N, C-alpha and C positions, 0 to 999 in steps of 0.2 A: 357465466360462472356457476350456474346452478349445479351442473353436473359435476364440476370440479369440487364444489363444497360437499355436495352429497357423497362423492366418492371418498373425499378426505375423512368425513364423518363415519362412513361405512368401515373404512380401514381402521380407524381408531377404535371403533366398537369391536371389531374383529379382534384386535391385539389385547384389549382389556378382557374379553371373553376367554381368550386363550390363556392369559396369565391367571385368570380366575380358576379355571379348571386344571392348569398346572399345579396352583396352590392346593387345591382340594385333592387331587389324585397323587400328588408328589409328596409335599412336605406336610400335608394335612393342616395347613394353617387355615382354619375356618374364617377368621376375621378378614385376612387378605382375600380369601375367595369371595366372601360376601360383598366386601367393598368394591372389588374389581368388577363383579358381576353386575352391581348397581350402576356403575360408571358406564358399562357397556350398554345396559338398557337406555340410559339417558342419551348416549351418543347415537345409537341406531334409531331411536325415536326422533332425533333431530335429522339423522340421514333420511328418514322416511319423509319428514316434512319438506325437506329440501328437494326431494324427488318431485314434488309439486311445484314449489317455488321457495326461493330462499327467504322471501319476506315473511313466510310463517314462523321463522326464527326470531322475528323482531320482538322484543319486550313490549309491555304495555305503553311504555313512554319512551320511544326510541329517540335517540339524538339524530342530528342531521348526519353526522358520521356513520352511524349505524345504518341509516337508510341508504347512504351512498354506497357503503360496502355491500349491502344486501342487493343493491341494484346493479352490481358488477362495476362500480366505479371507485374501487379502493385505491386507485392512482390519485384520487382527489383528497385522500385522507393521509395526514402526515404519518401516523403509525401503521397505515395499512390494515390488513386483517387482524393484526395483533391488538387493535383498539376496539374490535367488535364486541358489544354486549348482546347476549341472547337471552332467551327465556331460560329459566331453571329447569331442573329434571322433572319436577312434578307437573309444571305446565306443559312441558315437551310430551310427557305421557298422555296428558289430558287431551292435547290437540291431536295426538296421533290416534287415540281412541275414537275421537269424533270423525276422523277421516276413515278409520276402519270400520266404523259403524257397528262395532260390537265391544263389549266389555272383555277385559282379560279373563282367561279361564280360571285363574285364582286371584281375583281382585285384591282381597284381604292380604294375601301373601306377598303380592306385588308391592303394596304399600308398606308392609313390614320390612321388605327388602330395601326399600328406599330409606325407611327410617333407621334401619340398621346401618346403613352406610353413613347416615348423618351422626349416629351415635359413636361409631367407630372413628370417623373423621374428627369430630369435634371433642370427644371424651375419651376415646380409646376404649369404649365399652359397647356391648349389645346384649340384648336380653337373651341369656342361654336357653330360655324355653322355646325360642325359635330356632329349630335345627338348621344347621348349615345346608343339609340336602333339600329341606323343604323350601328353603329361600332360593337355593340355586335352581331348583326345578321350576318355580314360578317365573324366574328370570328367563329360564330356556323357553319356556312356553310363550311368554310375551315376545321374545326375539324371534321365535319361529313364526308367530302370527305376523310380524313385521316382514320377515325374510319372504313370506309368501306373496308380498305385494311389491317387493323391490326388483329391480333388474338383475342384480347380483344373485347367485344361487346359494342355497343353505350349505351346500358342499364347500363352496369357496370361503364361506364365512366360518364354519366350524373347523375345517381342515382335519387334522389328525384326531381331533376331539369329537368328530362327528357321531361316532358310535357311543361315546360317553354321554354326549348331550341327550341322546335317545334313552339310554339306560336311566339317567336321572329322573325322567319323568314316567318311567314305566314302573308302576307301583309293585308289580310281582318280582322285579330285581331287587334283591336286598342290598343294604349298604356293603356287606361283606363281599358279594359277588361284583359289585361296581369296582371296589378297591382292588380285588384280585384281577380283574379284566384289565384295569389300568396298569397295574404292576407288569403283567405280561407284555402289553403294548409298549411300555417304556423299555423293557428289557430288549424286545425285538428291534426297537429303534437304535439302542446302543450297540446291538450286534451288527446291524447293517452299516453303522458308522465306524466301526473298528477296523483298522488297517485297510482302508480303501484303496490305498496306493499300491498294494501288493497284488501280484498275479494270484489267481485262485489256488494254484498248488502251494504257494507260500503262505497264503492265508489259512489253508487247511493245516498246515504244519504248526503255524502259530497258534491256532485254536486248540489242536491236539495237545500242545505243550502246556497251554493255560489249564486244559482239563485234566492233566495229569498231575497238577500241583497238589501236594499232600494236604489232607484235612486232618485236624486233630480231633481226638475223642472217638466215640463209637459212631461209625458211619457205614451207610450202605449206598452203593451206586445205583443211580436211577437217571433216566433220560430227561433233559431239561424240557419243560412244556413250552418254553419259549423259543429257543434256538435249536433244540434237537441234539445239542452235544452232551457228553456224559456230565452229570452233576453229582452231587452227593447230599444225602439227607442225613442230618445228625439227630442223634436221640439217646435213649437210654434203655438198659435191659430190664425187663420185668419178669419175675418168676411166677408162673401160674400155680394154682392150686394143686395141680397133679404133677408139678415138676417141669412143665414145659416152659421154654424160653421164648419170651415175646420181645419184639423190637418196638418201642414206643417212639414214633418220629417227633421231633420238636422243631426242626428248622430245615428248610431245603436251601442249598446254596449252588449257584453255578458260577464258575470262576471265568467262564468265557463271556457271557453276556451280563454278568454281575447281578443276576436276578437272586433276590432273597424272598422266600416265602414263609411267613411266620406261621406258628403253631396253628392259630385259628383259621387259616386259609389252606392248610395242607390237603384237607379232605376235598376241596374244590379242585385241587390238582390230581386228585386220584391217589394221593399218598396217605396210607392208613397203617395202622399197626399190622404186624405180620410175625409169623412164627420164624425163629432164626434157625430151626433145624429143618430138613426136608422130611419131616415125619408126616405120615398119612393122617390127615385130620378129619374129624367127624364134621361134615358140612352143616349139620344142625346144632352143633355146640358152640356156645359163646362164653368167653371167659367172664367170671363173676368178680367185678372189681370191688364189691362191697366189703 
């Protein structure tokens, strides 16, 4: 039974981690992201313990039914595995640390992650001083330490969020860069899923039709950084001190993959202000916005 329970807990931890990073990179719901990451840490800690023996999941005072289930004899228990009581998340992490023979890389943040989960679960509140990214990064590092010791691979655990999991713990990668990269990945996934039943020639026509849909307001055409189809950047006109007309970008939209890039991320996509006329400009001159 050990392998079955270990695999079950691994898959559960994987699903909770996936929904945590979905919430972080998609809706931006920090409470859901933090709560789900903490659940993932608990389940993968238990999966790691079960990789040694299921008995390591037993609470301090197990019942006979608990012991029968952990011994692989759930057929002798009326409720089966549904009636199993195990250790809590705190003890699961403590036991996992003892087997790992090392402390988490951010022990204080791992504790804050667990405490934040409890606050969200029981009171619908967490301390805003503990940023979502820091808590998620602590969870990712703890999970990665466990994954190094498990038979399953980190790639199979993180799946499409493997790159995002690495960016979360990389201090040189800003929050803005993480969100932009996630936005591009999600648009690429949508693009790959759209119209899969059509042959390539028909898909091309359909995408061209979507790309040609009219956009309102002042727009300029630009290639989509996610799917490579024509997109549009919306903006406004700004008149310079010497009468030159500048286009100030505000929002990029691709109607093919549904990518939208807000103003604060446009520079990461290489979308910056530009002259609206093909006038020869002085490469050393910059507009004075003061």
